[in-house]
Structure formats: structure tokens, C-alpha cells
C-alpha positions as CSV (number, residue, x, y, z in Angstrom):
1,M,225.4,-14.2,124.6
2,K,226.6,-11.0,123.3
3,K,227.2,-8.0,125.6
4,S,227.0,-4.6,124.3
5,A,228.1,-1.6,125.3
6,L,227.1,2.1,123.8
7,I,229.8,4.3,122.8
8,I,228.3,8.3,122.2
9,V,231.4,10.0,120.2
10,D,232.0,13.7,120.4
11,Y,228.2,15.0,120.9
12,S,229.2,18.1,122.4
13,N,228.1,21.6,121.4
14,D,231.1,22.5,119.4
15,F,229.9,19.3,117.3
16,V,226.1,20.1,117.0
17,A,224.6,23.5,118.4
18,D,224.3,26.2,116.0
19,N,227.2,28.3,117.0
20,G,229.7,25.6,117.8
21,K,233.2,26.1,116.6
22,L,233.3,23.0,114.0
23,T,229.3,21.9,113.9
24,C,227.9,19.8,111.8
25,G,224.4,21.5,112.8
26,E,221.3,20.4,111.7
27,P,222.2,16.7,110.8
28,G,224.0,16.5,114.3
29,Q,220.5,17.9,116.0
30,K,218.4,15.5,114.3
31,I,220.1,12.6,115.9
32,E,219.8,14.0,119.5
33,S,216.5,11.8,120.3
34,Y,217.6,8.6,118.7
35,I,221.1,9.3,120.8
36,V,218.9,10.0,124.4
37,E,216.6,6.9,123.3
38,R,219.6,4.6,123.3
39,I,221.0,6.2,126.5
40,E,217.8,5.4,128.2
41,A,217.3,1.9,126.9
42,Y,221.3,0.9,128.2
43,N,220.7,2.8,131.3
44,K,217.3,0.8,131.8
45,E,219.2,-2.5,131.6
46,K,222.8,-1.2,133.7
47,N,224.5,-1.9,130.5
48,D,227.9,-0.1,129.9
49,I,227.6,3.5,128.4
50,F,230.8,5.2,127.3
51,F,230.7,8.9,126.6
52,M,233.7,9.4,124.6
53,M,234.9,13.2,124.5
54,D,237.2,15.2,121.9
55,L,239.8,17.1,124.5
56,H,241.7,20.0,123.0
57,Y,243.8,23.1,124.6
58,E,243.9,26.6,123.4
59,E,246.9,27.2,120.8
60,N,248.0,23.8,120.9
61,Q,250.7,23.9,118.1
62,F,251.6,20.3,118.3
63,H,248.7,18.5,117.8
64,P,247.6,17.6,114.1
65,E,244.4,19.0,114.3
66,S,245.6,22.4,114.8
67,K,246.6,22.5,111.3
68,L,243.1,20.9,109.6
69,F,240.3,22.2,111.8
70,P,239.6,25.6,113.8
71,P,240.0,25.3,117.7
72,H,237.0,23.4,119.6
73,N,236.2,21.4,122.2
74,I,238.9,23.4,124.3
75,I,238.9,22.2,127.8
76,G,236.9,24.2,130.3
77,T,234.2,25.7,127.6
78,L,230.6,25.4,127.0
79,G,231.6,24.1,123.5
80,R,233.2,21.0,125.0
81,E,229.7,20.1,127.0
82,L,227.5,17.7,126.0
83,Y,224.9,19.0,123.7
84,G,221.3,19.3,124.9
85,K,219.2,16.5,126.3
86,V,222.2,14.5,125.8
87,N,223.9,16.5,128.7
88,D,220.4,16.3,131.0
89,I,220.4,12.6,130.8
90,Y,224.1,12.5,131.2
91,Q,224.1,14.8,134.6
92,N,221.2,12.2,136.0
93,I,223.0,9.1,135.0
94,L,226.8,9.9,135.8
95,F,226.8,8.4,139.2
96,N,226.3,5.0,138.0
97,D,229.1,2.3,137.9
98,Y,228.2,1.6,134.2
99,V,228.2,5.2,133.0
100,H,231.7,6.2,131.7
101,Y,233.3,9.6,130.2
102,L,236.3,9.5,128.9
103,D,238.5,12.2,127.2
104,K,240.3,11.5,123.9
105,T,243.0,13.3,122.0
106,R,242.7,12.1,118.5
107,Y,239.7,10.7,116.2
108,D,240.1,7.4,117.6
109,S,238.1,6.6,121.0
110,F,240.5,3.8,121.3
111,H,244.0,5.8,120.9
112,G,245.5,6.9,124.3
113,T,242.4,5.8,126.4
114,P,241.5,3.1,128.4
115,L,238.6,2.0,126.5
116,D,239.5,-1.2,125.3
117,I,241.0,-2.5,128.4
118,M,237.7,-1.1,130.4
119,L,235.6,-3.1,127.8
120,R,237.5,-6.4,127.6
121,E,237.2,-6.4,131.6
122,R,233.6,-6.1,131.5
123,G,233.4,-8.7,128.8
124,I,231.6,-6.6,126.2
125,T,231.8,-8.0,122.7
126,H,229.4,-5.6,121.0
127,L,229.6,-1.9,120.1
128,E,226.8,0.4,119.5
129,I,228.4,3.7,118.2
130,V,226.6,7.2,117.8
131,G,227.5,10.2,117.6
132,V,229.5,12.7,115.5
133,C,231.0,12.6,112.8
134,T,230.3,10.0,111.0
135,D,233.3,9.9,108.3
136,I,235.8,11.3,110.9
137,C,236.0,10.3,114.4
138,I,232.9,7.4,114.0
139,L,234.9,5.9,111.4
140,H,238.0,6.0,113.1
141,T,236.5,4.3,116.4
142,A,234.8,1.7,114.2
143,V,237.9,1.0,112.4
144,T,239.7,0.6,115.6
145,A,236.9,-1.6,117.4
146,Y,236.6,-3.8,114.1
147,N,240.7,-4.6,114.2
148,L,240.2,-5.4,118.1
149,G,237.5,-8.1,117.2
150,Y,234.4,-6.1,118.2
151,H,231.1,-6.6,116.1
152,L,229.8,-3.3,115.4
153,T,226.4,-1.9,115.1
154,I,226.0,1.9,113.5
155,P,222.3,3.0,113.5
156,V,222.1,5.4,110.8
157,K,219.6,7.5,113.0
158,G,222.4,7.6,115.4
159,V,225.3,9.0,113.3
160,A,225.8,12.8,111.7
161,S,228.3,14.8,109.5
162,F,228.4,18.0,108.4
163,N,229.9,16.2,105.1
164,P,227.0,14.7,103.5
165,V,229.1,13.0,100.7
166,G,231.7,11.6,103.7
167,H,228.3,10.6,105.9
168,D,227.2,8.2,103.1
169,W,230.6,6.8,102.0
170,A,231.4,6.0,106.0
171,L,228.2,4.1,106.3
172,D,228.8,2.1,103.1
173,H,232.3,1.5,104.6
174,F,231.1,0.2,108.1
175,K,228.6,-2.1,106.3
176,N,230.7,-3.8,103.4
177,S,234.1,-3.5,105.0
178,L,233.8,-3.8,108.7
179,G,231.0,-6.0,108.4
180,A,228.9,-3.5,111.1
181,E,225.1,-4.0,111.4
182,V,224.3,-0.7,109.7
183,E,220.5,-0.2,110.7
């Protein structure tokens, strides 16, 4: 029997809202209702839900992303808050012991976080990954999950990017190189 967890990656105002600092805009907004449905389904079954959130500090010259992207997901800003209805549902379920919010400082949700050990402690073998951006943080998280031996589902209706070519390439990579279920 597979035990699954839902991983929601970087679904913040800065990555999704029209005025976000590094937004994927409409593609990210279009997946909102699907992500809410998946959160509700996992919540109903009391299955583990992990909100993985990019964490940056103002003017951090040592972080490699500071040379690649404008400042985004800065600690203490509205841009770092979960976007829209995902934030609403999170506020209603956050005190359940199967709901987790973890900060991450790199694209990969596993790097420098307790995610892997928390999954293993709970006997989780299968990950459903949703959020943004398909070809950056979703990609890096999925590759590490694969290398750690997790089975993957990455729903097309649950991921988005500001780069359509990168998005399509990553979906193909998930299916054909990582053996993920890409629905």
C-alpha cells in the first residue's frame, strides 16, 4: 500500500499574483483551484501536506539567486505569503499535525530542510508535487525525490511556469526520465 504526501512548492504571492516580484502570472493562477482540491482531498483523509516555501532576505549578496532573479519571497513581506485560496485553506488547517510548512533556501525542497526525514518518519513512499515553477523548483524537487527513491505524481493541472518551453520540457522529463505519473 502506498502512503502519499502532497508537496505544494512556492505557491506564494511573489510567484503567482499579477504584481508578484517573480510571477508566472496567469498560468500560476489557473492552477489555484486544482491545488485547493488536492489540499482538501489530502486534508479529508488526514494525509500529510507539506507547504514548501522559498525564503530570501533583503539584499543577500551571498545567495546565488540574487545574481539570477530580482529579489522575491523576502521574509516578512506579503509576497512570501501563500497565494489566494491556498492561503485561505492553509489558515483553516494549519494546526493539524499532518500539515507542515517548511522554509527552503534553494530550488530543491529537500536541500537544507528536514523534508526527507519527515517523510521517512511517516512511512511516505509516494509524493504528489504541485506548485510553481515547473522547470525550476518543481524540477529540482522532483529530481531529488526520484534520487531518494520516492514514487512521483506530477499533475499537469497542478504545476505552472513563466516559461512555456521550460514547462513542457520539464513535464516530459518527469515522465520519461524520472518515471513520474504525469496526469
